ZAVEXDO-33562 format. One record per residue: x, y, z of N, C-alpha, C in turn; residue number from 1. Coordinates in steps of 0.05 Angstrom, whole numbers, plus 5000, padded with zeros to 4 digits. Layout:
+------+------+------+------+------+------+------+------+------+-----+
|  n.u |  n.v |  n.w | ca.u | ca.v | ca.w |  c.u |  c.v |  c.w |   i |
+------+------+------+------+------+------+------+------+------+-----+
|    X |    Y |    Z |    X |    Y |    Z |    X |    Y |    Z | NUM |
...
+------+------+------+------+------+------+------+------+------+-----+
end
This chain:
+------+------+------+------+------+------+------+------+------+-----+
|  n.u |  n.v |  n.w | ca.u | ca.v | ca.w |  c.u |  c.v |  c.w |   i |
+------+------+------+------+------+------+------+------+------+-----+
| 5010 | 4976 | 5004 | 4997 | 4999 | 4998 | 5019 | 5021 | 5005 |   1 |
| 5010 | 5043 | 4981 | 5027 | 5075 | 4982 | 5012 | 5093 | 4994 |   2 |
| 5014 | 5111 | 5017 | 4999 | 5129 | 5025 | 5014 | 5156 | 5016 |   3 |
| 4998 | 5178 | 4999 | 4991 | 5200 | 4991 | 4985 | 5219 | 5018 |   4 |
| 5008 | 5233 | 5027 | 4998 | 5249 | 5056 | 5001 | 5275 | 5055 |   5 |
| 4981 | 5293 | 5056 | 4987 | 5321 | 5059 | 5001 | 5337 | 5082 |   6 |
| 5007 | 5318 | 5101 | 5016 | 5330 | 5121 | 5007 | 5333 | 5147 |   7 |
| 4983 | 5323 | 5140 | 4966 | 5323 | 5172 | 4966 | 5297 | 5192 |   8 |
| 4987 | 5301 | 5215 | 4995 | 5279 | 5225 | 4972 | 5261 | 5242 |   9 |
| 4943 | 5277 | 5246 | 4925 | 5269 | 5262 | 4911 | 5247 | 5240 |  10 |
| 4907 | 5260 | 5211 | 4894 | 5250 | 5193 | 4908 | 5223 | 5182 |  11 |
| 4932 | 5222 | 5179 | 4945 | 5206 | 5173 | 4945 | 5177 | 5189 |  12 |
| 4950 | 5191 | 5225 | 4951 | 5169 | 5241 | 4921 | 5155 | 5241 |  13 |
| 4895 | 5167 | 5235 | 4868 | 5155 | 5235 | 4868 | 5140 | 5206 |  14 |
| 4885 | 5142 | 5189 | 4880 | 5125 | 5162 | 4894 | 5103 | 5169 |  15 |
| 4919 | 5103 | 5184 | 4940 | 5084 | 5189 | 4921 | 5057 | 5207 |  16 |
| 4906 | 5067 | 5222 | 4885 | 5052 | 5250 | 4866 | 5041 | 5225 |  17 |
| 4854 | 5053 | 5215 | 4833 | 5044 | 5197 | 4839 | 5019 | 5167 |  18 |
| 4858 | 5025 | 5163 | 4866 | 5007 | 5142 | 4889 | 4989 | 5148 |  19 |
| 4906 | 4998 | 5172 | 4921 | 4980 | 5182 | 4954 | 4993 | 5170 |  20 |
| 4968 | 4969 | 5181 | 4993 | 4978 | 5171 | 5013 | 4957 | 5160 |  21 |
| 5002 | 4934 | 5158 | 5014 | 4904 | 5146 | 5022 | 4906 | 5117 |  22 |
| 5012 | 4924 | 5101 | 5013 | 4928 | 5076 | 5031 | 4949 | 5066 |  23 |
| 5031 | 4969 | 5089 | 5046 | 4999 | 5075 | 5071 | 4992 | 5072 |  24 |
| 5083 | 5008 | 5048 | 5111 | 5007 | 5040 | 5123 | 5028 | 5034 |  25 |
| 5104 | 5050 | 5040 | 5115 | 5074 | 5021 | 5093 | 5099 | 5033 |  26 |
| 5102 | 5122 | 5043 | 5089 | 5144 | 5050 | 5108 | 5163 | 5040 |  27 |
| 5087 | 5179 | 5017 | 5100 | 5203 | 5006 | 5081 | 5230 | 5013 |  28 |
| 5102 | 5251 | 5025 | 5086 | 5271 | 5035 | 5086 | 5297 | 5008 |  29 |
| 5064 | 5308 | 5008 | 5065 | 5322 | 4985 | 5072 | 5352 | 4983 |  30 |
| 5086 | 5349 | 5006 | 5098 | 5381 | 5007 | 5130 | 5373 | 5013 |  31 |
| 5151 | 5394 | 5020 | 5178 | 5388 | 5029 | 5178 | 5373 | 5058 |  32 |
| 5168 | 5385 | 5073 | 5162 | 5380 | 5093 | 5155 | 5358 | 5105 |  33 |
| 5165 | 5335 | 5122 | 5157 | 5311 | 5135 | 5152 | 5308 | 5162 |  34 |
| 5166 | 5327 | 5178 | 5164 | 5332 | 5206 | 5130 | 5327 | 5215 |  35 |
| 5111 | 5333 | 5202 | 5085 | 5332 | 5216 | 5080 | 5297 | 5209 |  36 |
| 5094 | 5282 | 5193 | 5082 | 5252 | 5181 | 5102 | 5236 | 5202 |  37 |
| 5126 | 5246 | 5207 | 5144 | 5222 | 5228 | 5131 | 5210 | 5255 |  38 |
| 5113 | 5230 | 5270 | 5108 | 5224 | 5295 | 5081 | 5201 | 5287 |  39 |
| 5072 | 5205 | 5271 | 5051 | 5178 | 5263 | 5069 | 5152 | 5255 |  40 |
| 5082 | 5147 | 5243 | 5096 | 5129 | 5234 | 5115 | 5126 | 5255 |  41 |
| 5118 | 5136 | 5273 | 5137 | 5125 | 5296 | 5121 | 5113 | 5315 |  42 |
| 5099 | 5125 | 5327 | 5068 | 5118 | 5341 | 5067 | 5084 | 5331 |  43 |
| 5062 | 5081 | 5302 | 5055 | 5058 | 5290 | 5080 | 5032 | 5291 |  44 |
| 5100 | 5047 | 5296 | 5127 | 5027 | 5298 | 5137 | 5019 | 5265 |  45 |
| 5129 | 5043 | 5249 | 5135 | 5043 | 5219 | 5167 | 5058 | 5210 |  46 |
| 5169 | 5072 | 5230 | 5193 | 5088 | 5228 | 5218 | 5076 | 5203 |  47 |
| 5227 | 5050 | 5212 | 5247 | 5036 | 5199 | 5230 | 5016 | 5182 |  48 |
| 5208 | 5013 | 5168 | 5199 | 4997 | 5154 | 5177 | 5005 | 5130 |  49 |
| 5180 | 5035 | 5128 | 5171 | 5039 | 5098 | 5192 | 5065 | 5094 |  50 |
| 5180 | 5065 | 5068 | 5194 | 5089 | 5049 | 5185 | 5113 | 5059 |  51 |
| 5196 | 5136 | 5063 | 5186 | 5159 | 5062 | 5199 | 5175 | 5048 |  52 |
| 5186 | 5192 | 5026 | 5193 | 5211 | 5010 | 5175 | 5239 | 5010 |  53 |
| 5186 | 5259 | 5004 | 5181 | 5284 | 5003 | 5174 | 5296 | 4972 |  54 |
| 5163 | 5317 | 4970 | 5160 | 5333 | 4943 | 5176 | 5354 | 4940 |  55 |
| 5204 | 5351 | 4956 | 5220 | 5377 | 4945 | 5224 | 5390 | 4921 |  56 |
| 5224 | 5415 | 4924 | 5227 | 5428 | 4896 | 5201 | 5432 | 4877 |  57 |
| 5178 | 5415 | 4887 | 5151 | 5413 | 4869 | 5145 | 5446 | 4867 |  58 |
| 5148 | 5457 | 4896 | 5127 | 5487 | 4896 | 5154 | 5510 | 4900 |  59 |
| 5172 | 5506 | 4891 | 5190 | 5525 | 4894 | 5191 | 5552 | 4879 |  60 |
| 5177 | 5541 | 4849 | 5169 | 5568 | 4828 | 5152 | 5581 | 4840 |  61 |
| 5127 | 5569 | 4851 | 5109 | 5584 | 4856 | 5113 | 5598 | 4883 |  62 |
| 5129 | 5592 | 4911 | 5132 | 5607 | 4930 | 5151 | 5620 | 4917 |  63 |
| 5166 | 5615 | 4892 | 5188 | 5642 | 4892 | 5171 | 5668 | 4880 |  64 |
| 5150 | 5662 | 4866 | 5129 | 5683 | 4852 | 5118 | 5691 | 4879 |  65 |
| 5109 | 5677 | 4894 | 5091 | 5690 | 4924 | 5108 | 5712 | 4935 |  66 |
| 5141 | 5701 | 4943 | 5153 | 5718 | 4952 | 5158 | 5738 | 4939 |  67 |
| 5164 | 5739 | 4912 | 5165 | 5768 | 4905 | 5144 | 5786 | 4901 |  68 |
| 5117 | 5776 | 4893 | 5085 | 5787 | 4898 | 5091 | 5803 | 4923 |  69 |
| 5095 | 5786 | 4946 | 5093 | 5800 | 4979 | 5119 | 5831 | 4972 |  70 |
| 5138 | 5824 | 4970 | 5161 | 5846 | 4962 | 5147 | 5869 | 4948 |  71 |
| 5136 | 5866 | 4925 | 5118 | 5883 | 4907 | 5095 | 5899 | 4919 |  72 |
| 5083 | 5877 | 4938 | 5058 | 5889 | 4948 | 5068 | 5911 | 4963 |  73 |
| 5087 | 5909 | 4988 | 5086 | 5929 | 5005 | 5107 | 5945 | 4998 |  74 |
| 5123 | 5940 | 4971 | 5141 | 5961 | 4961 | 5132 | 5988 | 4951 |  75 |
| 5107 | 5973 | 4932 | 5093 | 5991 | 4919 | 5069 | 6002 | 4927 |  76 |
| 5062 | 5992 | 4956 | 5049 | 6005 | 4977 | 5010 | 5999 | 4970 |  77 |
| 5018 | 5981 | 4962 | 4984 | 5965 | 4955 | 4964 | 5970 | 4976 |  78 |
| 4969 | 5972 | 5004 | 4954 | 5977 | 5020 | 4949 | 6006 | 5024 |  79 |
| 4957 | 6018 | 5020 | 4956 | 6046 | 5008 | 4931 | 6058 | 4987 |  80 |
| 4945 | 6044 | 4966 | 4928 | 6042 | 4951 | 4899 | 6036 | 4951 |  81 |
| 4895 | 6019 | 4965 | 4870 | 6000 | 4968 | 4851 | 6021 | 4984 |  82 |
| 4866 | 6026 | 5000 | 4856 | 6046 | 5024 | 4837 | 6076 | 5013 |  83 |
| 4855 | 6081 | 4997 | 4852 | 6111 | 4982 | 4829 | 6106 | 4971 |  84 |
| 4822 | 6077 | 4950 | 4799 | 6072 | 4934 | 4780 | 6068 | 4943 |  85 |
| 4782 | 6055 | 4975 | 4757 | 6055 | 4989 | 4745 | 6080 | 4995 |  86 |
| 4761 | 6095 | 5001 | 4754 | 6123 | 5017 | 4753 | 6148 | 4993 |  87 |
| 4751 | 6136 | 4968 | 4749 | 6158 | 4951 | 4772 | 6183 | 4953 |  88 |
| 4791 | 6179 | 4955 | 4807 | 6199 | 4958 | 4835 | 6193 | 4941 |  89 |
| 4839 | 6221 | 4924 | 4861 | 6229 | 4907 | 4885 | 6235 | 4926 |  90 |
| 4901 | 6223 | 4928 | 4927 | 6228 | 4934 | 4952 | 6221 | 4925 |  91 |
| 4978 | 6238 | 4916 | 4998 | 6230 | 4907 | 5023 | 6225 | 4927 |  92 |
| 5031 | 6199 | 4925 | 5057 | 6192 | 4941 | 5075 | 6179 | 4914 |  93 |
| 5103 | 6172 | 4928 | 5124 | 6161 | 4919 | 5118 | 6130 | 4921 |  94 |
| 5118 | 6121 | 4901 | 5125 | 6083 | 4905 | 5159 | 6082 | 4896 |  95 |
| 5174 | 6063 | 4916 | 5198 | 6058 | 4914 | 5200 | 6037 | 4895 |  96 |
| 5228 | 6035 | 4882 | 5235 | 6015 | 4869 | 5248 | 5995 | 4889 |  97 |
| 5247 | 5969 | 4866 | 5261 | 5947 | 4885 | 5295 | 5947 | 4880 |  98 |
| 5295 | 5962 | 4857 | 5326 | 5958 | 4844 | 5353 | 5969 | 4865 |  99 |
| 5371 | 5958 | 4869 | 5385 | 5961 | 4890 | 5382 | 5961 | 4922 | 100 |
| 5357 | 5946 | 4922 | 5355 | 5934 | 4949 | 5356 | 5913 | 4949 | 101 |
| 5359 | 5901 | 4980 | 5374 | 5874 | 4987 | 5355 | 5855 | 5001 | 102 |
| 5358 | 5834 | 4985 | 5337 | 5806 | 4995 | 5350 | 5789 | 5009 | 103 |
| 5349 | 5782 | 5042 | 5374 | 5767 | 5051 | 5348 | 5740 | 5060 | 104 |
| 5368 | 5716 | 5053 | 5359 | 5692 | 5054 | 5360 | 5671 | 5078 | 105 |
| 5343 | 5667 | 5091 | 5349 | 5646 | 5126 | 5342 | 5622 | 5107 | 106 |
| 5367 | 5610 | 5104 | 5356 | 5581 | 5090 | 5362 | 5590 | 5056 | 107 |
| 5384 | 5567 | 5043 | 5389 | 5575 | 5022 | 5384 | 5546 | 4998 | 108 |
| 5357 | 5533 | 5009 | 5350 | 5516 | 4992 | 5338 | 5518 | 4970 | 109 |
| 5325 | 5496 | 4949 | 5310 | 5505 | 4931 | 5297 | 5526 | 4926 | 110 |
| 5280 | 5531 | 4949 | 5258 | 5553 | 4947 | 5269 | 5583 | 4949 | 111 |
| 5287 | 5581 | 4964 | 5301 | 5608 | 4970 | 5319 | 5610 | 4942 | 112 |
| 5326 | 5588 | 4930 | 5352 | 5593 | 4906 | 5326 | 5606 | 4883 | 113 |
| 5306 | 5594 | 4878 | 5281 | 5600 | 4858 | 5276 | 5632 | 4863 | 114 |
| 5276 | 5642 | 4888 | 5273 | 5665 | 4890 | 5289 | 5684 | 4884 | 115 |
| 5315 | 5672 | 4889 | 5340 | 5694 | 4890 | 5337 | 5698 | 4860 | 116 |
| 5331 | 5674 | 4838 | 5330 | 5678 | 4802 | 5308 | 5696 | 4797 | 117 |
| 5288 | 5703 | 4810 | 5271 | 5715 | 4801 | 5271 | 5749 | 4808 | 118 |
| 5295 | 5752 | 4837 | 5303 | 5778 | 4849 | 5325 | 5789 | 4828 | 119 |
| 5343 | 5773 | 4831 | 5370 | 5784 | 4810 | 5358 | 5801 | 4785 | 120 |
| 5347 | 5791 | 4769 | 5336 | 5809 | 4738 | 5332 | 5837 | 4747 | 121 |
| 5315 | 5837 | 4773 | 5314 | 5863 | 4784 | 5326 | 5885 | 4791 | 122 |
| 5350 | 5875 | 4794 | 5378 | 5893 | 4804 | 5371 | 5888 | 4832 | 123 |
| 5367 | 5871 | 4851 | 5366 | 5865 | 4874 | 5392 | 5848 | 4891 | 124 |
| 5405 | 5854 | 4909 | 5421 | 5843 | 4917 | 5416 | 5824 | 4938 | 125 |
| 5430 | 5797 | 4935 | 5423 | 5775 | 4950 | 5438 | 5764 | 4960 | 126 |
| 5430 | 5770 | 4993 | 5445 | 5755 | 5016 | 5435 | 5727 | 5033 | 127 |
| 5457 | 5707 | 5026 | 5444 | 5679 | 5036 | 5453 | 5675 | 5062 | 128 |
| 5441 | 5662 | 5077 | 5447 | 5658 | 5112 | 5444 | 5626 | 5106 | 129 |
| 5463 | 5609 | 5106 | 5459 | 5573 | 5107 | 5478 | 5567 | 5122 | 130 |
| 5474 | 5536 | 5125 | 5498 | 5526 | 5146 | 5524 | 5514 | 5131 | 131 |
| 5523 | 5515 | 5103 | 5542 | 5502 | 5085 | 5549 | 5533 | 5060 | 132 |
| 5563 | 5546 | 5073 | 5572 | 5565 | 5051 | 5578 | 5561 | 5029 | 133 |
| 5595 | 5538 | 5026 | 5602 | 5534 | 4997 | 5578 | 5510 | 4982 | 134 |
| 5552 | 5509 | 4992 | 5538 | 5491 | 4984 | 5530 | 5497 | 4955 | 135 |
| 5514 | 5479 | 4943 | 5505 | 5482 | 4917 | 5487 | 5510 | 4920 | 136 |
| 5491 | 5522 | 4895 | 5473 | 5550 | 4883 | 5481 | 5573 | 4899 | 137 |
| 5504 | 5568 | 4918 | 5517 | 5597 | 4926 | 5523 | 5613 | 4910 | 138 |
| 5526 | 5607 | 4886 | 5530 | 5627 | 4871 | 5512 | 5645 | 4861 | 139 |
| 5487 | 5638 | 4865 | 5468 | 5661 | 4863 | 5472 | 5684 | 4879 | 140 |
| 5479 | 5679 | 4902 | 5477 | 5697 | 4919 | 5509 | 5718 | 4917 | 141 |
| 5502 | 5742 | 4926 | 5523 | 5760 | 4921 | 5547 | 5759 | 4952 | 142 |
| 5530 | 5749 | 4976 | 5548 | 5742 | 4994 | 5531 | 5727 | 5007 | 143 |
| 5550 | 5698 | 5016 | 5541 | 5681 | 5024 | 5551 | 5684 | 5061 | 144 |
| 5529 | 5680 | 5084 | 5541 | 5682 | 5112 | 5535 | 5652 | 5123 | 145 |
| 5548 | 5651 | 5139 | 5548 | 5623 | 5159 | 5528 | 5623 | 5180 | 146 |
| 5511 | 5602 | 5178 | 5488 | 5610 | 5197 | 5501 | 5600 | 5224 | 147 |
| 5524 | 5582 | 5224 | 5532 | 5580 | 5247 | 5548 | 5601 | 5268 | 148 |
| 5554 | 5627 | 5251 | 5567 | 5648 | 5269 | 5542 | 5672 | 5277 | 149 |
| 5542 | 5674 | 5298 | 5524 | 5696 | 5303 | 5524 | 5722 | 5287 | 150 |
| 5546 | 5731 | 5293 | 5554 | 5754 | 5281 | 5542 | 5762 | 5250 | 151 |
| 5544 | 5742 | 5238 | 5537 | 5738 | 5207 | 5508 | 5739 | 5206 | 152 |
| 5493 | 5721 | 5226 | 5461 | 5715 | 5225 | 5453 | 5746 | 5228 | 153 |
| 5470 | 5755 | 5247 | 5460 | 5783 | 5253 | 5460 | 5803 | 5237 | 154 |
| 5483 | 5803 | 5218 | 5486 | 5814 | 5195 | 5461 | 5815 | 5173 | 155 |
| 5456 | 5792 | 5175 | 5430 | 5794 | 5155 | 5412 | 5797 | 5162 | 156 |
| 5401 | 5801 | 5182 | 5382 | 5811 | 5195 | 5374 | 5845 | 5192 | 157 |
| 5407 | 5850 | 5195 | 5405 | 5881 | 5197 | 5408 | 5891 | 5176 | 158 |
| 5416 | 5878 | 5150 | 5421 | 5888 | 5128 | 5403 | 5883 | 5106 | 159 |
| 5383 | 5871 | 5107 | 5364 | 5865 | 5091 | 5341 | 5880 | 5092 | 160 |
| 5323 | 5885 | 5066 | 5303 | 5905 | 5057 | 5276 | 5885 | 5060 | 161 |
| 5289 | 5862 | 5048 | 5271 | 5834 | 5055 | 5277 | 5816 | 5060 | 162 |
| 5265 | 5798 | 5078 | 5284 | 5778 | 5091 | 5261 | 5754 | 5087 | 163 |
| 5267 | 5735 | 5072 | 5247 | 5715 | 5064 | 5261 | 5682 | 5080 | 164 |
| 5244 | 5674 | 5098 | 5261 | 5652 | 5113 | 5241 | 5623 | 5102 | 165 |
| 5260 | 5608 | 5091 | 5247 | 5583 | 5080 | 5256 | 5559 | 5095 | 166 |
| 5264 | 5560 | 5120 | 5282 | 5540 | 5132 | 5260 | 5516 | 5137 | 167 |
| 5272 | 5489 | 5134 | 5248 | 5467 | 5149 | 5255 | 5467 | 5174 | 168 |
| 5227 | 5449 | 5188 | 5225 | 5449 | 5216 | 5234 | 5431 | 5226 | 169 |
| 5257 | 5439 | 5245 | 5272 | 5416 | 5260 | 5273 | 5427 | 5285 | 170 |
| 5289 | 5413 | 5306 | 5296 | 5431 | 5329 | 5314 | 5443 | 5331 | 171 |
| 5333 | 5445 | 5315 | 5357 | 5468 | 5310 | 5344 | 5498 | 5297 | 172 |
| 5317 | 5495 | 5284 | 5306 | 5514 | 5271 | 5290 | 5527 | 5287 | 173 |
| 5271 | 5513 | 5301 | 5247 | 5525 | 5325 | 5256 | 5551 | 5330 | 174 |
| 5232 | 5567 | 5327 | 5243 | 5602 | 5335 | 5266 | 5610 | 5326 | 175 |
| 5278 | 5605 | 5304 | 5299 | 5612 | 5295 | 5296 | 5642 | 5288 | 176 |
| 5273 | 5651 | 5275 | 5268 | 5681 | 5274 | 5251 | 5689 | 5300 | 177 |
| 5268 | 5702 | 5328 | 5250 | 5713 | 5349 | 5260 | 5744 | 5350 | 178 |
| 5251 | 5747 | 5377 | 5255 | 5778 | 5388 | 5278 | 5791 | 5375 | 179 |
| 5302 | 5775 | 5380 | 5324 | 5791 | 5378 | 5334 | 5797 | 5355 | 180 |
| 5323 | 5775 | 5332 | 5323 | 5781 | 5304 | 5304 | 5805 | 5294 | 181 |
| 5290 | 5800 | 5299 | 5266 | 5823 | 5293 | 5278 | 5853 | 5301 | 182 |
| 5289 | 5856 | 5321 | 5293 | 5877 | 5332 | 5323 | 5887 | 5316 | 183 |
| 5332 | 5868 | 5300 | 5351 | 5886 | 5289 | 5340 | 5894 | 5254 | 184 |
| 5318 | 5889 | 5253 | 5309 | 5888 | 5225 | 5307 | 5921 | 5217 | 185 |
| 5308 | 5930 | 5194 | 5305 | 5959 | 5185 | 5275 | 5964 | 5195 | 186 |
| 5268 | 5993 | 5203 | 5242 | 6002 | 5211 | 5227 | 5991 | 5178 | 187 |
| 5238 | 5996 | 5149 | 5224 | 5993 | 5131 | 5222 | 5968 | 5114 | 188 |
| 5238 | 5945 | 5132 | 5239 | 5926 | 5116 | 5212 | 5904 | 5120 | 189 |
| 5211 | 5888 | 5111 | 5190 | 5863 | 5101 | 5198 | 5835 | 5110 | 190 |
| 5191 | 5823 | 5129 | 5193 | 5801 | 5138 | 5166 | 5771 | 5126 | 191 |
| 5186 | 5756 | 5110 | 5168 | 5738 | 5088 | 5172 | 5705 | 5095 | 192 |
| 5155 | 5695 | 5109 | 5161 | 5670 | 5116 | 5143 | 5642 | 5101 | 193 |
| 5160 | 5635 | 5090 | 5143 | 5612 | 5072 | 5161 | 5580 | 5074 | 194 |
| 5175 | 5584 | 5092 | 5183 | 5551 | 5097 | 5166 | 5538 | 5121 | 195 |
| 5174 | 5534 | 5144 | 5154 | 5517 | 5172 | 5143 | 5536 | 5189 | 196 |
| 5126 | 5537 | 5197 | 5115 | 5557 | 5216 | 5129 | 5558 | 5244 | 197 |
| 5146 | 5536 | 5248 | 5153 | 5524 | 5282 | 5183 | 5548 | 5274 | 198 |
| 5190 | 5556 | 5254 | 5218 | 5577 | 5252 | 5218 | 5600 | 5265 | 199 |
| 5185 | 5610 | 5271 | 5185 | 5638 | 5273 | 5167 | 5636 | 5302 | 200 |
| 5182 | 5658 | 5317 | 5164 | 5659 | 5342 | 5141 | 5685 | 5333 | 201 |
| 5117 | 5675 | 5338 | 5102 | 5692 | 5324 | 5094 | 5718 | 5350 | 202 |
| 5097 | 5706 | 5368 | 5092 | 5729 | 5392 | 5107 | 5750 | 5392 | 203 |
| 5130 | 5749 | 5389 | 5153 | 5769 | 5378 | 5153 | 5778 | 5359 | 204 |
| 5141 | 5765 | 5332 | 5137 | 5783 | 5311 | 5102 | 5800 | 5311 | 205 |
| 5093 | 5790 | 5326 | 5065 | 5809 | 5333 | 5079 | 5840 | 5348 | 206 |
| 5092 | 5830 | 5367 | 5101 | 5850 | 5382 | 5117 | 5873 | 5372 | 207 |
| 5131 | 5861 | 5349 | 5154 | 5875 | 5334 | 5139 | 5893 | 5312 | 208 |
| 5116 | 5877 | 5299 | 5102 | 5890 | 5288 | 5082 | 5916 | 5292 | 209 |
| 5077 | 5912 | 5319 | 5062 | 5930 | 5332 | 5067 | 5951 | 5343 | 210 |
| 5097 | 5949 | 5344 | 5116 | 5971 | 5362 | 5132 | 5989 | 5341 | 211 |
| 5125 | 6014 | 5339 | 5137 | 6028 | 5322 | 5167 | 6027 | 5322 | 212 |
| 5188 | 6024 | 5299 | 5211 | 6028 | 5304 | 5223 | 6008 | 5320 | 213 |
| 5211 | 5983 | 5322 | 5223 | 5960 | 5338 | 5234 | 5940 | 5319 | 214 |
| 5218 | 5942 | 5295 | 5223 | 5914 | 5284 | 5215 | 5920 | 5244 | 215 |
| 5204 | 5892 | 5235 | 5200 | 5903 | 5209 | 5173 | 5919 | 5206 | 216 |
| 5169 | 5925 | 5187 | 5147 | 5947 | 5179 | 5123 | 5933 | 5169 | 217 |
| 5129 | 5909 | 5160 | 5104 | 5889 | 5151 | 5117 | 5857 | 5152 | 218 |
| 5095 | 5842 | 5151 | 5097 | 5809 | 5149 | 5084 | 5797 | 5124 | 219 |
| 5088 | 5784 | 5116 | 5078 | 5762 | 5096 | 5080 | 5731 | 5108 | 220 |
| 5060 | 5726 | 5117 | 5061 | 5698 | 5127 | 5044 | 5676 | 5110 | 221 |
| 5060 | 5656 | 5100 | 5045 | 5635 | 5084 | 5045 | 5609 | 5103 | 222 |
| 5054 | 5612 | 5120 | 5059 | 5591 | 5152 | 5055 | 5590 | 5169 | 223 |
| 5044 | 5581 | 5188 | 5038 | 5580 | 5218 | 5054 | 5561 | 5237 | 224 |
| 5049 | 5570 | 5260 | 5061 | 5546 | 5280 | 5044 | 5533 | 5283 | 225 |
| 5017 | 5540 | 5276 | 4985 | 5519 | 5287 | 4975 | 5534 | 5264 | 226 |
| 4964 | 5514 | 5247 | 4946 | 5517 | 5223 | 4921 | 5505 | 5222 | 227 |
| 4900 | 5508 | 5226 | 4898 | 5535 | 5214 | 4897 | 5556 | 5240 | 228 |
| 4909 | 5582 | 5234 | 4919 | 5600 | 5254 | 4886 | 5602 | 5270 | 229 |
| 4895 | 5600 | 5301 | 4876 | 5604 | 5315 | 4858 | 5635 | 5314 | 230 |
| 4835 | 5630 | 5322 | 4816 | 5654 | 5323 | 4830 | 5669 | 5341 | 231 |
| 4837 | 5669 | 5361 | 4849 | 5689 | 5381 | 4878 | 5699 | 5380 | 232 |
| 4894 | 5692 | 5357 | 4917 | 5699 | 5354 | 4915 | 5728 | 5346 | 233 |
| 4933 | 5741 | 5361 | 4940 | 5772 | 5353 | 4944 | 5779 | 5332 | 234 |
| 4956 | 5763 | 5313 | 4962 | 5769 | 5282 | 4941 | 5769 | 5262 | 235 |
| 4923 | 5764 | 5275 | 4893 | 5775 | 5267 | 4891 | 5804 | 5261 | 236 |
| 4892 | 5819 | 5286 | 4887 | 5842 | 5295 | 4901 | 5864 | 5273 | 237 |
| 4925 | 5847 | 5268 | 4943 | 5871 | 5253 | 4930 | 5883 | 5231 | 238 |
| 4935 | 5919 | 5217 | 4926 | 5920 | 5198 | 4928 | 5908 | 5162 | 239 |
| 4921 | 5915 | 5149 | 4934 | 5907 | 5118 | 4964 | 5916 | 5112 | 240 |
| 4969 | 5933 | 5125 | 4997 | 5946 | 5120 | 5010 | 5939 | 5135 | 241 |
| 5010 | 5917 | 5151 | 5028 | 5903 | 5170 | 5028 | 5875 | 5167 | 242 |
+------+------+------+------+------+------+------+------+------+-----+
end
């Protein structure tokens, strides 16, 4: 039996209980992450009995376009445009260009590299923070920083106009982006999360976004630590320009 899974550990566990595990030989994750599937396999004593694969790279181009859309959304002040339209207000303002701005990547795997490929033709500078500075794809970056060196991690957060986090969910990446990191970011910067939700301390992000001059100006979140995002999450209360 082959199981195609979307990453919901409870659903996978219920499927295994219903159909049994005797004939199961392969579990394939429809996303790059497999951290949500491992608990179900371990609890059913299947960790060393089945083949576990993922869809690494399948959504890289789509997420690259999403990331670029988020950058342009805030850089071109789309929330302001929408507000002016709603209020029937005619007002002139300047729209900055992205050329010359710096995109920092927390993690530089397939998703980040595809995003870098769409940013470079626009004249944007690429900074990459990764565990292996000499890893494949490093030539796409103008500068590669070592994730194991705190000063280099700080530099990435401090110098980025747009910061894209695409880290996988592991014990080493939990809340990798937290209060300290957000405090380093430029007041005009944008934080974009497209990896795993556990990599971002959402409470610290809310504080940074809701406190003037304490962190990024706005954030775009494709993932959350708990999904769907709970109704009582303070993140819901942030305005469209955040």
